[in-house]
mmCIF file as gemmi writes it, N, C-alpha and C atoms, coordinates in Angstrom:
data_model
loop_
_atom_site.group_PDB
_atom_site.id
_atom_site.type_symbol
_atom_site.label_atom_id
_atom_site.label_alt_id
_atom_site.label_comp_id
_atom_site.label_asym_id
_atom_site.label_entity_id
_atom_site.label_seq_id
_atom_site.pdbx_PDB_ins_code
_atom_site.Cartn_x
_atom_site.Cartn_y
_atom_site.Cartn_z
_atom_site.occupancy
_atom_site.B_iso_or_equiv
_atom_site.pdbx_formal_charge
_atom_site.auth_seq_id
_atom_site.auth_asym_id
_atom_site.pdbx_PDB_model_num
ATOM 1 N N . MET Axp A 1 ? 59.778 10.286 -73.42 1 0 ? 1 A 1
ATOM 2 C CA . MET Axp A 1 ? 59.375 10.069 -74.869 1 0 ? 1 A 1
ATOM 3 C C . MET Axp A 1 ? 60.373 10.905 -75.922 1 0 ? 1 A 1
ATOM 4 N N . ARG Axp A 2 ? 60.863 10.357 -76.747 1 0 ? 2 A 1
ATOM 5 C CA . ARG Axp A 2 ? 61.765 10.932 -77.707 1 0 ? 2 A 1
ATOM 6 C C . ARG Axp A 2 ? 60.995 11.044 -78.896 1 0 ? 2 A 1
ATOM 7 N N . ILE Axp A 3 ? 61.173 12.316 -79.583 1 0 ? 3 A 1
ATOM 8 C CA . ILE Axp A 3 ? 60.636 12.618 -80.802 1 0 ? 3 A 1
ATOM 9 C C . ILE Axp A 3 ? 61.804 12.521 -81.811 1 0 ? 3 A 1
ATOM 10 N N . ASP Axp A 4 ? 61.457 11.704 -82.905 1 0 ? 4 A 1
ATOM 11 C CA . ASP Axp A 4 ? 62.527 11.671 -83.887 1 0 ? 4 A 1
ATOM 12 C C . ASP Axp A 4 ? 62.323 12.734 -85.085 1 0 ? 4 A 1
ATOM 13 N N . PRO Axp A 5 ? 63.213 13.592 -85.107 1 0 ? 5 A 1
ATOM 14 C CA . PRO Axp A 5 ? 62.778 14.859 -86.08 1 0 ? 5 A 1
ATOM 15 C C . PRO Axp A 5 ? 62.857 14.432 -87.403 1 0 ? 5 A 1
ATOM 16 N N . SER Axp A 6 ? 63.885 13.544 -87.841 1 0 ? 6 A 1
ATOM 17 C CA . SER Axp A 6 ? 64.086 13.069 -89.249 1 0 ? 6 A 1
ATOM 18 C C . SER Axp A 6 ? 62.797 12.22 -89.607 1 0 ? 6 A 1
ATOM 19 N N . GLY Axp A 7 ? 62.198 11.559 -88.622 1 0 ? 7 A 1
ATOM 20 C CA . GLY Axp A 7 ? 61.032 10.639 -88.974 1 0 ? 7 A 1
ATOM 21 C C . GLY Axp A 7 ? 59.842 11.489 -89.141 1 0 ? 7 A 1
ATOM 22 N N . LYS Axp A 8 ? 59.721 12.41 -88.286 1 0 ? 8 A 1
ATOM 23 C CA . LYS Axp A 8 ? 58.577 13.551 -88.421 1 0 ? 8 A 1
ATOM 24 C C . LYS Axp A 8 ? 58.687 14.376 -89.673 1 0 ? 8 A 1
ATOM 25 N N . ARG Axp A 9 ? 59.927 14.562 -90.057 1 0 ? 9 A 1
ATOM 26 C CA . ARG Axp A 9 ? 60.271 15.455 -91.37 1 0 ? 9 A 1
ATOM 27 C C . ARG Axp A 9 ? 59.812 14.579 -92.505 1 0 ? 9 A 1
ATOM 28 N N . ALA Axp A 10 ? 60.345 13.203 -92.483 1 0 ? 10 A 1
ATOM 29 C CA . ALA Axp A 10 ? 59.855 12.365 -93.506 1 0 ? 10 A 1
ATOM 30 C C . ALA Axp A 10 ? 58.186 12.188 -93.606 1 0 ? 10 A 1
ATOM 31 N N . GLU Axp A 11 ? 57.517 12.114 -92.531 1 0 ? 11 A 1
ATOM 32 C CA . GLU Axp A 11 ? 56.291 12.206 -92.668 1 0 ? 11 A 1
ATOM 33 C C . GLU Axp A 11 ? 55.533 13.268 -93.296 1 0 ? 11 A 1
ATOM 34 N N . TYR Axp A 12 ? 56.02 14.453 -92.785 1 0 ? 12 A 1
ATOM 35 C CA . TYR Axp A 12 ? 55.528 15.607 -93.335 1 0 ? 12 A 1
ATOM 36 C C . TYR Axp A 12 ? 55.72 15.734 -94.847 1 0 ? 12 A 1
ATOM 37 N N . ILE Axp A 13 ? 56.794 15.457 -95.212 1 0 ? 13 A 1
ATOM 38 C CA . ILE Axp A 13 ? 56.97 15.35 -96.532 1 0 ? 13 A 1
ATOM 39 C C . ILE Axp A 13 ? 55.915 14.643 -97.522 1 0 ? 13 A 1
ATOM 40 N N . VAL Axp A 14 ? 55.74 13.323 -97.014 1 0 ? 14 A 1
ATOM 41 C CA . VAL Axp A 14 ? 54.865 12.47 -97.491 1 0 ? 14 A 1
ATOM 42 C C . VAL Axp A 14 ? 53.448 13.089 -97.594 1 0 ? 14 A 1
ATOM 43 N N . ARG Axp A 15 ? 53.119 13.656 -96.373 1 0 ? 15 A 1
ATOM 44 C CA . ARG Axp A 15 ? 51.795 14.377 -96.487 1 0 ? 15 A 1
ATOM 45 C C . ARG Axp A 15 ? 51.65 15.462 -97.195 1 0 ? 15 A 1
ATOM 46 N N . MET Axp A 16 ? 52.911 16.288 -97.349 1 0 ? 16 A 1
ATOM 47 C CA . MET Axp A 16 ? 52.825 17.437 -98.192 1 0 ? 16 A 1
ATOM 48 C C . MET Axp A 16 ? 52.581 16.96 -99.729 1 0 ? 16 A 1
ATOM 49 N N . GLU Axp A 17 ? 53.458 16.13 -99.907 1 0 ? 17 A 1
ATOM 50 C CA . GLU Axp A 17 ? 53.314 15.562 -101.669 1 0 ? 17 A 1
ATOM 51 C C . GLU Axp A 17 ? 51.98 15.183 -101.858 1 0 ? 17 A 1
ATOM 52 N N . GLU Axp A 18 ? 51.318 14.473 -100.9 1 0 ? 18 A 1
ATOM 53 C CA . GLU Axp A 18 ? 49.805 13.995 -101.019 1 0 ? 18 A 1
ATOM 54 C C . GLU Axp A 18 ? 48.959 14.954 -101.312 1 0 ? 18 A 1
ATOM 55 N N . LEU Axp A 19 ? 49.242 16.154 -100.363 1 0 ? 19 A 1
ATOM 56 C CA . LEU Axp A 19 ? 48.336 17.384 -100.295 1 0 ? 19 A 1
ATOM 57 C C . LEU Axp A 19 ? 48.3 18.09 -101.578 1 0 ? 19 A 1
ATOM 58 N N . MET Axp A 20 ? 49.747 18.235 -102.176 1 0 ? 20 A 1
ATOM 59 C CA . MET Axp A 20 ? 49.859 19.022 -103.165 1 0 ? 20 A 1
ATOM 60 C C . MET Axp A 20 ? 49.301 18.396 -104.292 1 0 ? 20 A 1
ATOM 61 N N . ALA Axp A 21 ? 49.564 16.94 -104.499 1 0 ? 21 A 1
ATOM 62 C CA . ALA Axp A 21 ? 49.162 16.203 -105.632 1 0 ? 21 A 1
ATOM 63 C C . ALA Axp A 21 ? 47.401 16.446 -105.636 1 0 ? 21 A 1
ATOM 64 N N . GLY Axp A 22 ? 46.864 16.139 -104.364 1 0 ? 22 A 1
ATOM 65 C CA . GLY Axp A 22 ? 45.263 16.343 -104.366 1 0 ? 22 A 1
ATOM 66 C C . GLY Axp A 22 ? 44.814 17.907 -104.816 1 0 ? 22 A 1
ATOM 67 N N . LEU Axp A 23 ? 45.687 18.928 -104.36 1 0 ? 23 A 1
ATOM 68 C CA . LEU Axp A 23 ? 45.384 20.48 -104.964 1 0 ? 23 A 1
ATOM 69 C C . LEU Axp A 23 ? 45.542 20.436 -106.466 1 0 ? 23 A 1
ATOM 70 N N . ASP Axp A 24 ? 46.461 19.933 -106.932 1 0 ? 24 A 1
ATOM 71 C CA . ASP Axp A 24 ? 46.944 20.052 -108.364 1 0 ? 24 A 1
ATOM 72 C C . ASP Axp A 24 ? 45.804 19.214 -109.276 1 0 ? 24 A 1
ATOM 73 N N . ALA Axp A 25 ? 45.225 18.074 -108.466 1 0 ? 25 A 1
ATOM 74 C CA . ALA Axp A 25 ? 44.136 17.488 -109.39 1 0 ? 25 A 1
ATOM 75 C C . ALA Axp A 25 ? 42.925 18.356 -109.636 1 0 ? 25 A 1
ATOM 76 N N . ILE Axp A 26 ? 42.551 19.116 -108.522 1 0 ? 26 A 1
ATOM 77 C CA . ILE Axp A 26 ? 41.343 20.04 -108.556 1 0 ? 26 A 1
ATOM 78 C C . ILE Axp A 26 ? 41.659 21.03 -109.439 1 0 ? 26 A 1
ATOM 79 N N . ILE Axp A 27 ? 42.965 21.557 -109.513 1 0 ? 27 A 1
ATOM 80 C CA . ILE Axp A 27 ? 43.458 22.638 -110.417 1 0 ? 27 A 1
ATOM 81 C C . ILE Axp A 27 ? 43.212 22.41 -111.794 1 0 ? 27 A 1
ATOM 82 N N . ALA Axp A 28 ? 43.814 21.133 -112.009 1 0 ? 28 A 1
ATOM 83 C CA . ALA Axp A 28 ? 43.997 20.69 -113.599 1 0 ? 28 A 1
ATOM 84 C C . ALA Axp A 28 ? 42.496 20.244 -114.179 1 0 ? 28 A 1
ATOM 85 N N . ASP Axp A 29 ? 41.723 19.892 -113.278 1 0 ? 29 A 1
ATOM 86 C CA . ASP Axp A 29 ? 40.423 19.391 -113.779 1 0 ? 29 A 1
ATOM 87 C C . ASP Axp A 29 ? 39.693 20.265 -114.722 1 0 ? 29 A 1
ATOM 88 N N . PRO Axp A 30 ? 39.726 19.822 -116.139 1 0 ? 30 A 1
ATOM 89 C CA . PRO Axp A 30 ? 39.169 20.713 -117.08 1 0 ? 30 A 1
ATOM 90 C C . PRO Axp A 30 ? 37.617 21.058 -117.015 1 0 ? 30 A 1
ATOM 91 N N . SER Axp A 31 ? 36.932 20.248 -116.225 1 0 ? 31 A 1
ATOM 92 C CA . SER Axp A 31 ? 35.474 20.227 -115.925 1 0 ? 31 A 1
ATOM 93 C C . SER Axp A 31 ? 35.388 21.064 -114.5 1 0 ? 31 A 1
ATOM 94 N N . GLY Axp A 32 ? 36.51 21.388 -114.029 1 0 ? 32 A 1
ATOM 95 C CA . GLY Axp A 32 ? 36.305 22.084 -112.541 1 0 ? 32 A 1
ATOM 96 C C . GLY Axp A 32 ? 35.474 23.246 -112.511 1 0 ? 32 A 1
ATOM 97 N N . PHE Axp A 33 ? 35.25 23.855 -111.24 1 0 ? 33 A 1
ATOM 98 C CA . PHE Axp A 33 ? 34.579 25.178 -110.959 1 0 ? 33 A 1
ATOM 99 C C . PHE Axp A 33 ? 35.899 26.024 -110.95 1 0 ? 33 A 1
ATOM 100 N N . GLU Axp A 34 ? 35.744 27.201 -111.404 1 0 ? 34 A 1
ATOM 101 C CA . GLU Axp A 34 ? 36.69 28.098 -111.354 1 0 ? 34 A 1
ATOM 102 C C . GLU Axp A 34 ? 37.007 28.745 -110.045 1 0 ? 34 A 1
ATOM 103 N N . ASP Axp A 35 ? 35.969 29.03 -109.319 1 0 ? 35 A 1
ATOM 104 C CA . ASP Axp A 35 ? 35.971 29.514 -107.827 1 0 ? 35 A 1
ATOM 105 C C . ASP Axp A 35 ? 36.855 28.443 -106.979 1 0 ? 35 A 1
ATOM 106 N N . ILE Axp A 36 ? 36.409 27.321 -107.144 1 0 ? 36 A 1
ATOM 107 C CA . ILE Axp A 36 ? 36.924 26.141 -106.51 1 0 ? 36 A 1
ATOM 108 C C . ILE Axp A 36 ? 38.471 26.142 -106.843 1 0 ? 36 A 1
ATOM 109 N N . GLN Axp A 37 ? 38.923 25.994 -108.24 1 0 ? 37 A 1
ATOM 110 C CA . GLN Axp A 37 ? 40.17 26.031 -108.642 1 0 ? 37 A 1
ATOM 111 C C . GLN Axp A 37 ? 41.206 27.181 -108.001 1 0 ? 37 A 1
ATOM 112 N N . VAL Axp A 38 ? 40.626 28.323 -108.1 1 0 ? 38 A 1
ATOM 113 C CA . VAL Axp A 38 ? 41.232 29.352 -107.624 1 0 ? 38 A 1
ATOM 114 C C . VAL Axp A 38 ? 41.644 29.348 -106.037 1 0 ? 38 A 1
ATOM 115 N N . ARG Axp A 39 ? 40.581 28.708 -105.218 1 0 ? 39 A 1
ATOM 116 C CA . ARG Axp A 39 ? 40.913 28.444 -103.934 1 0 ? 39 A 1
ATOM 117 C C . ARG Axp A 39 ? 42.041 27.389 -103.687 1 0 ? 39 A 1
ATOM 118 N N . ALA Axp A 40 ? 41.679 26.347 -104.511 1 0 ? 40 A 1
ATOM 119 C CA . ALA Axp A 40 ? 42.853 25.104 -104.481 1 0 ? 40 A 1
ATOM 120 C C . ALA Axp A 40 ? 44.231 25.736 -104.886 1 0 ? 40 A 1
ATOM 121 N N . MET Axp A 41 ? 44.368 26.887 -105.905 1 0 ? 41 A 1
ATOM 122 C CA . MET Axp A 41 ? 45.681 27.323 -106.327 1 0 ? 41 A 1
ATOM 123 C C . MET Axp A 41 ? 46.027 28.153 -105.074 1 0 ? 41 A 1
ATOM 124 N N . ASN Axp A 42 ? 45.296 28.98 -104.426 1 0 ? 42 A 1
ATOM 125 C CA . ASN Axp A 42 ? 45.679 29.693 -103.247 1 0 ? 42 A 1
ATOM 126 C C . ASN Axp A 42 ? 46.367 28.71 -102.071 1 0 ? 42 A 1
ATOM 127 N N . SER Axp A 43 ? 45.693 27.725 -101.79 1 0 ? 43 A 1
ATOM 128 C CA . SER Axp A 43 ? 46.132 26.614 -100.956 1 0 ? 43 A 1
ATOM 129 C C . SER Axp A 43 ? 47.435 25.977 -101.494 1 0 ? 43 A 1
ATOM 130 N N . LEU Axp A 44 ? 47.676 25.658 -102.684 1 0 ? 44 A 1
ATOM 131 C CA . LEU Axp A 44 ? 48.827 25.182 -103.279 1 0 ? 44 A 1
ATOM 132 C C . LEU Axp A 44 ? 49.941 26.259 -102.975 1 0 ? 44 A 1
ATOM 133 N N . VAL Axp A 45 ? 49.461 27.625 -103.316 1 0 ? 45 A 1
ATOM 134 C CA . VAL Axp A 45 ? 50.601 28.432 -103.003 1 0 ? 45 A 1
ATOM 135 C C . VAL Axp A 45 ? 51.147 28.374 -101.45 1 0 ? 45 A 1
ATOM 136 N N . SER Axp A 46 ? 50.315 28.416 -100.766 1 0 ? 46 A 1
ATOM 137 C CA . SER Axp A 46 ? 50.503 28.231 -99.203 1 0 ? 46 A 1
ATOM 138 C C . SER Axp A 46 ? 51.446 27.171 -98.92 1 0 ? 46 A 1
ATOM 139 N N . ALA Axp A 47 ? 51.01 25.99 -99.696 1 0 ? 47 A 1
ATOM 140 C CA . ALA Axp A 47 ? 51.777 24.717 -99.497 1 0 ? 47 A 1
ATOM 141 C C . ALA Axp A 47 ? 53.184 24.878 -99.963 1 0 ? 47 A 1
ATOM 142 N N . VAL Axp A 48 ? 53.664 25.468 -100.898 1 0 ? 48 A 1
ATOM 143 C CA . VAL Axp A 48 ? 54.922 25.735 -101.672 1 0 ? 48 A 1
ATOM 144 C C . VAL Axp A 48 ? 55.563 26.812 -100.465 1 0 ? 48 A 1
ATOM 145 N N . ARG Axp A 49 ? 55.017 27.644 -100.059 1 0 ? 49 A 1
ATOM 146 C CA . ARG Axp A 49 ? 55.643 28.569 -99.111 1 0 ? 49 A 1
ATOM 147 C C . ARG Axp A 49 ? 56.127 27.815 -97.919 1 0 ? 49 A 1
ATOM 148 N N . MET Axp A 50 ? 55.202 26.858 -97.396 1 0 ? 50 A 1
ATOM 149 C CA . MET Axp A 50 ? 55.414 26.109 -96.28 1 0 ? 50 A 1
ATOM 150 C C . MET Axp A 50 ? 56.674 25.194 -96.508 1 0 ? 50 A 1
ATOM 151 N N . CYS Axp A 51 ? 56.87 24.817 -97.674 1 0 ? 51 A 1
ATOM 152 C CA . CYS Axp A 51 ? 57.866 23.982 -97.97 1 0 ? 51 A 1
ATOM 153 C C . CYS Axp A 51 ? 59.366 24.771 -97.879 1 0 ? 51 A 1
ATOM 154 N N . TYR Axp A 52 ? 59.17 26.072 -97.962 1 0 ? 52 A 1
ATOM 155 C CA . TYR Axp A 52 ? 60.508 26.831 -97.702 1 0 ? 52 A 1
ATOM 156 C C . TYR Axp A 52 ? 60.729 27.333 -96.207 1 0 ? 52 A 1
ATOM 157 N N . ARG Axp A 53 ? 59.933 26.937 -95.218 1 0 ? 53 A 1
ATOM 158 C CA . ARG Axp A 53 ? 60.315 27.22 -93.838 1 0 ? 53 A 1
ATOM 159 C C . ARG Axp A 53 ? 59.994 25.854 -93.144 1 0 ? 53 A 1
ATOM 160 N N . MET Axp A 54 ? 60.191 26.011 -91.954 1 0 ? 54 A 1
ATOM 161 C CA . MET Axp A 54 ? 59.82 24.794 -90.898 1 0 ? 54 A 1
ATOM 162 C C . MET Axp A 54 ? 58.431 24.601 -90.855 1 0 ? 54 A 1
ATOM 163 N N . VAL Axp A 55 ? 57.925 23.308 -91.295 1 0 ? 55 A 1
ATOM 164 C CA . VAL Axp A 55 ? 56.861 23.068 -91.351 1 0 ? 55 A 1
ATOM 165 C C . VAL Axp A 55 ? 56.399 22.262 -90.092 1 0 ? 55 A 1
ATOM 166 N N . VAL Axp A 56 ? 55.199 22.949 -89.435 1 0 ? 56 A 1
ATOM 167 C CA . VAL Axp A 56 ? 54.675 22.361 -88.166 1 0 ? 56 A 1
ATOM 168 C C . VAL Axp A 56 ? 53.343 21.556 -88.519 1 0 ? 56 A 1
ATOM 169 N N . ASP Axp A 57 ? 52.907 20.771 -87.808 1 0 ? 57 A 1
ATOM 170 C CA . ASP Axp A 57 ? 51.793 19.614 -88.048 1 0 ? 57 A 1
ATOM 171 C C . ASP Axp A 57 ? 50.325 20.529 -88.098 1 0 ? 57 A 1
ATOM 172 N N . VAL Axp A 58 ? 50.403 21.603 -87.506 1 0 ? 58 A 1
ATOM 173 C CA . VAL Axp A 58 ? 49.127 22.487 -87.486 1 0 ? 58 A 1
ATOM 174 C C . VAL Axp A 58 ? 48.972 22.87 -89.143 1 0 ? 58 A 1
ATOM 175 N N . ASP Axp A 59 ? 49.964 23.326 -89.487 1 0 ? 59 A 1
ATOM 176 C CA . ASP Axp A 59 ? 49.911 24.058 -91.083 1 0 ? 59 A 1
ATOM 177 C C . ASP Axp A 59 ? 49.53 22.721 -92.054 1 0 ? 59 A 1
ATOM 178 N N . VAL Axp A 60 ? 50.052 21.713 -92.083 1 0 ? 60 A 1
ATOM 179 C CA . VAL Axp A 60 ? 49.744 20.413 -92.65 1 0 ? 60 A 1
ATOM 180 C C . VAL Axp A 60 ? 48.383 20.154 -92.596 1 0 ? 60 A 1
ATOM 181 N N . GLU Axp A 61 ? 47.989 20.054 -91.383 1 0 ? 61 A 1
ATOM 182 C CA . GLU Axp A 61 ? 46.544 19.314 -91.1 1 0 ? 61 A 1
ATOM 183 C C . GLU Axp A 61 ? 45.525 20.502 -91.435 1 0 ? 61 A 1
ATOM 184 N N . ARG Axp A 62 ? 45.686 21.784 -91.522 1 0 ? 62 A 1
ATOM 185 C CA . ARG Axp A 62 ? 44.858 22.77 -91.759 1 0 ? 62 A 1
ATOM 186 C C . ARG Axp A 62 ? 44.668 22.808 -93.351 1 0 ? 62 A 1
ATOM 187 N N . LEU Axp A 63 ? 45.868 22.488 -93.967 1 0 ? 63 A 1
ATOM 188 C CA . LEU Axp A 63 ? 45.657 22.404 -95.477 1 0 ? 63 A 1
ATOM 189 C C . LEU Axp A 63 ? 44.888 21.121 -95.791 1 0 ? 63 A 1
ATOM 190 N N . GLU Axp A 64 ? 45.21 20.125 -95.15 1 0 ? 64 A 1
ATOM 191 C CA . GLU Axp A 64 ? 44.596 18.816 -95.45 1 0 ? 64 A 1
ATOM 192 C C . GLU Axp A 64 ? 43.266 19.051 -95.2 1 0 ? 64 A 1
ATOM 193 N N . VAL Axp A 65 ? 42.67 19.671 -94.256 1 0 ? 65 A 1
ATOM 194 C CA . VAL Axp A 65 ? 41.21 20.046 -94.067 1 0 ? 65 A 1
ATOM 195 C C . VAL Axp A 65 ? 40.69 20.724 -95.112 1 0 ? 65 A 1
ATOM 196 N N . GLU Axp A 66 ? 41.389 21.635 -95.68 1 0 ? 66 A 1
ATOM 197 C CA . GLU Axp A 66 ? 40.976 22.626 -96.831 1 0 ? 66 A 1
ATOM 198 C C . GLU Axp A 66 ? 40.932 21.599 -97.997 1 0 ? 66 A 1
ATOM 199 N N . LEU Axp A 67 ? 41.909 20.8 -98.312 1 0 ? 67 A 1
ATOM 200 C CA . LEU Axp A 67 ? 41.702 19.861 -99.42 1 0 ? 67 A 1
ATOM 201 C C . LEU Axp A 67 ? 40.504 19.091 -99.326 1 0 ? 67 A 1
ATOM 202 N N . GLU Axp A 68 ? 40.047 18.585 -98.17 1 0 ? 68 A 1
ATOM 203 C CA . GLU Axp A 68 ? 39.01 17.575 -97.98 1 0 ? 68 A 1
ATOM 204 C C . GLU Axp A 68 ? 37.711 18.505 -98.366 1 0 ? 68 A 1
ATOM 205 N N . ARG Axp A 69 ? 37.82 19.864 -97.624 1 0 ? 69 A 1
ATOM 206 C CA . ARG Axp A 69 ? 36.626 20.576 -98.055 1 0 ? 69 A 1
ATOM 207 C C . ARG Axp A 69 ? 36.489 20.97 -99.399 1 0 ? 69 A 1
ATOM 208 N N . LEU Axp A 70 ? 37.563 21.462 -100.162 1 0 ? 70 A 1
ATOM 209 C CA . LEU Axp A 70 ? 37.578 21.619 -101.568 1 0 ? 70 A 1
ATOM 210 C C . LEU Axp A 70 ? 36.933 20.349 -102.517 1 0 ? 70 A 1
ATOM 211 N N . LYS Axp A 71 ? 37.565 19.075 -102.016 1 0 ? 71 A 1
ATOM 212 C CA . LYS Axp A 71 ? 37.014 18.023 -102.728 1 0 ? 71 A 1
ATOM 213 C C . LYS Axp A 71 ? 35.664 17.731 -102.607 1 0 ? 71 A 1
ATOM 214 N N . GLU Axp A 72 ? 35.014 17.974 -101.306 1 0 ? 72 A 1
ATOM 215 C CA . GLU Axp A 72 ? 33.68 17.857 -100.996 1 0 ? 72 A 1
ATOM 216 C C . GLU Axp A 72 ? 32.61 18.77 -101.822 1 0 ? 72 A 1
ATOM 217 N N . GLU Axp A 73 ? 33.262 20.106 -101.842 1 0 ? 73 A 1
ATOM 218 C CA . GLU Axp A 73 ? 32.588 21.04 -102.43 1 0 ? 73 A 1
ATOM 219 C C . GLU Axp A 73 ? 32.514 20.833 -103.948 1 0 ? 73 A 1
ATOM 220 N N . ASN Axp A 74 ? 33.475 20.257 -104.677 1 0 ? 74 A 1
ATOM 221 C CA . ASN Axp A 74 ? 33.513 19.989 -105.896 1 0 ? 74 A 1
ATOM 222 C C . ASN Axp A 74 ? 32.616 18.754 -106.205 1 0 ? 74 A 1
ATOM 223 N N . ARG Axp A 75 ? 32.653 17.835 -105.374 1 0 ? 75 A 1
ATOM 224 C CA . ARG Axp A 75 ? 31.778 16.79 -105.534 1 0 ? 75 A 1
ATOM 225 C C . ARG Axp A 75 ? 30.175 17.194 -105.79 1 0 ? 75 A 1
ATOM 226 N N . ARG Axp A 76 ? 29.961 17.974 -104.567 1 0 ? 76 A 1
ATOM 227 C CA . ARG Axp A 76 ? 28.519 18.488 -104.606 1 0 ? 76 A 1
ATOM 228 C C . ARG Axp A 76 ? 28.141 19.435 -105.844 1 0 ? 76 A 1
ATOM 229 N N . ALA Axp A 77 ? 29.185 20.272 -106.199 1 0 ? 77 A 1
ATOM 230 C CA . ALA Axp A 77 ? 28.946 21.077 -107.217 1 0 ? 77 A 1
ATOM 231 C C . ALA Axp A 77 ? 28.696 20.35 -108.595 1 0 ? 77 A 1
ATOM 232 N N . ALA Axp A 78 ? 29.336 19.301 -108.665 1 0 ? 78 A 1
ATOM 233 C CA . ALA Axp A 78 ? 29.304 18.384 -109.893 1 0 ? 78 A 1
ATOM 234 C C . ALA Axp A 78 ? 28.032 17.627 -109.797 1 0 ? 78 A 1
ATOM 235 N N . GLU Axp A 79 ? 27.704 17.223 -108.55 1 0 ? 79 A 1
ATOM 236 C CA . GLU Axp A 79 ? 26.324 16.51 -108.319 1 0 ? 79 A 1
ATOM 237 C C . GLU Axp A 79 ? 25.24 17.501 -108.854 1 0 ? 79 A 1
ATOM 238 N N . ALA Axp A 80 ? 25.297 18.696 -108.26 1 0 ? 80 A 1
ATOM 239 C CA . ALA Axp A 80 ? 24.212 19.578 -108.546 1 0 ? 80 A 1
ATOM 240 C C . ALA Axp A 80 ? 23.895 19.962 -110.038 1 0 ? 80 A 1
ATOM 241 N N . ARG Axp A 81 ? 25.199 19.718 -110.669 1 0 ? 81 A 1
ATOM 242 C CA . ARG Axp A 81 ? 25.364 19.924 -112.271 1 0 ? 81 A 1
ATOM 243 C C . ARG Axp A 81 ? 24.882 18.792 -113.098 1 0 ? 81 A 1
ATOM 244 N N . GLY Axp A 82 ? 24.591 17.594 -112.282 1 0 ? 82 A 1
ATOM 245 C CA . GLY Axp A 82 ? 24.108 16.285 -112.79 1 0 ? 82 A 1
ATOM 246 C C . GLY Axp A 82 ? 25.308 15.483 -113.171 1 0 ? 82 A 1
ATOM 247 N N . GLU Axp A 83 ? 26.374 15.602 -112.564 1 0 ? 83 A 1
ATOM 248 C CA . GLU Axp A 83 ? 27.45 14.545 -112.776 1 0 ? 83 A 1
ATOM 249 C C . GLU Axp A 83 ? 27.522 13.856 -111.604 1 0 ? 83 A 1
ATOM 250 N N . LEU Axp A 84 ? 26.934 12.653 -111.787 1 0 ? 84 A 1
ATOM 251 C CA . LEU Axp A 84 ? 26.884 11.762 -110.523 1 0 ? 84 A 1
ATOM 252 C C . LEU Axp A 84 ? 28.325 10.891 -110.241 1 0 ? 84 A 1
ATOM 253 N N . GLY Axp A 85 ? 29.151 10.933 -111.401 1 0 ? 85 A 1
ATOM 254 C CA . GLY Axp A 85 ? 30.202 10.237 -111.124 1 0 ? 85 A 1
ATOM 255 C C . GLY Axp A 85 ? 30.373 8.596 -111.511 1 0 ? 85 A 1
ATOM 256 N N . TYR Axp A 86 ? 29.134 8.123 -111.727 1 0 ? 86 A 1
ATOM 257 C CA . TYR Axp A 86 ? 28.849 6.802 -112.166 1 0 ? 86 A 1
ATOM 258 C C . TYR Axp A 86 ? 27.701 6.71 -112.931 1 0 ? 86 A 1
ATOM 259 N N . GLY Axp A 87 ? 27.4 5.695 -113.646 1 0 ? 87 A 1
ATOM 260 C CA . GLY Axp A 87 ? 26.395 5.394 -114.383 1 0 ? 87 A 1
ATOM 261 C C . GLY Axp A 87 ? 26.223 3.948 -114.963 1 0 ? 87 A 1
ATOM 262 N N . VAL Axp A 88 ? 25.143 3.439 -115.511 1 0 ? 88 A 1
ATOM 263 C CA . VAL Axp A 88 ? 24.993 2.293 -116.311 1 0 ? 88 A 1
ATOM 264 C C . VAL Axp A 88 ? 24.827 2.811 -117.785 1 0 ? 88 A 1
ATOM 265 N N . GLU Axp A 89 ? 25.428 1.786 -118.558 1 0 ? 89 A 1
ATOM 266 C CA . GLU Axp A 89 ? 25.299 2.11 -120.096 1 0 ? 89 A 1
ATOM 267 C C . GLU Axp A 89 ? 24.066 1.755 -120.438 1 0 ? 89 A 1
ATOM 268 N N . GLY Axp A 90 ? 23.335 2.767 -121.144 1 0 ? 90 A 1
ATOM 269 C CA . GLY Axp A 90 ? 22.038 2.409 -121.738 1 0 ? 90 A 1
ATOM 270 C C . GLY Axp A 90 ? 20.931 2.437 -120.841 1 0 ? 90 A 1
ATOM 271 N N . GLN Axp A 91 ? 21.076 2.806 -119.559 1 0 ? 91 A 1
ATOM 272 C CA . GLN Axp A 91 ? 19.907 2.938 -118.565 1 0 ? 91 A 1
ATOM 273 C C . GLN Axp A 91 ? 20.105 4.342 -117.768 1 0 ? 91 A 1
ATOM 274 N N . ALA Axp A 92 ? 19.141 4.85 -117.734 1 0 ? 92 A 1
ATOM 275 C CA . ALA Axp A 92 ? 18.824 6.025 -116.774 1 0 ? 92 A 1
ATOM 276 C C . ALA Axp A 92 ? 18.853 5.666 -115.346 1 0 ? 92 A 1
ATOM 277 N N . SER Axp A 93 ? 19.194 6.279 -114.426 1 0 ? 93 A 1
ATOM 278 C CA . SER Axp A 93 ? 19.25 6.141 -113.075 1 0 ? 93 A 1
ATOM 279 C C . SER Axp A 93 ? 17.893 5.877 -112.762 1 0 ? 93 A 1
ATOM 280 N N . SER Axp A 94 ? 17.521 4.88 -111.665 1 0 ? 94 A 1
ATOM 281 C CA . SER Axp A 94 ? 16.008 4.776 -111.247 1 0 ? 94 A 1
ATOM 282 C C . SER Axp A 94 ? 16.158 4.93 -109.781 1 0 ? 94 A 1
ATOM 283 N N . ARG Axp A 95 ? 17.086 5.713 -109.371 1 0 ? 95 A 1
ATOM 284 C CA . ARG Axp A 95 ? 17.035 6.338 -107.836 1 0 ? 95 A 1
ATOM 285 C C . ARG Axp A 95 ? 15.901 7.085 -107.389 1 0 ? 95 A 1
ATOM 286 N N . PRO Axp A 96 ? 15.195 6.741 -106.281 1 0 ? 96 A 1
ATOM 287 C CA . PRO Axp A 96 ? 13.939 7.549 -105.957 1 0 ? 96 A 1
ATOM 288 C C . PRO Axp A 96 ? 14.42 9.06 -105.606 1 0 ? 96 A 1
């Protein structure tokens, strides 16, 4: 089995760009939660540092897991604050 380094590198670049865009979205959200945004900033700094050295799949996957964790925490916090992320005009929710 032969591993194509340039192909792997291209894959990691795409993954890092997606990861950094996701973190940036959390940071830039004006209705975001400060503690979650600070953690997202720390993760973004880690991602930028990784860009300056050899990136290994474990690092990218670890940050992707952290991004998903931050997104989920953000969703739960917004839900607890009463922001469901959807609604029907003129009607209150009738969910039990």
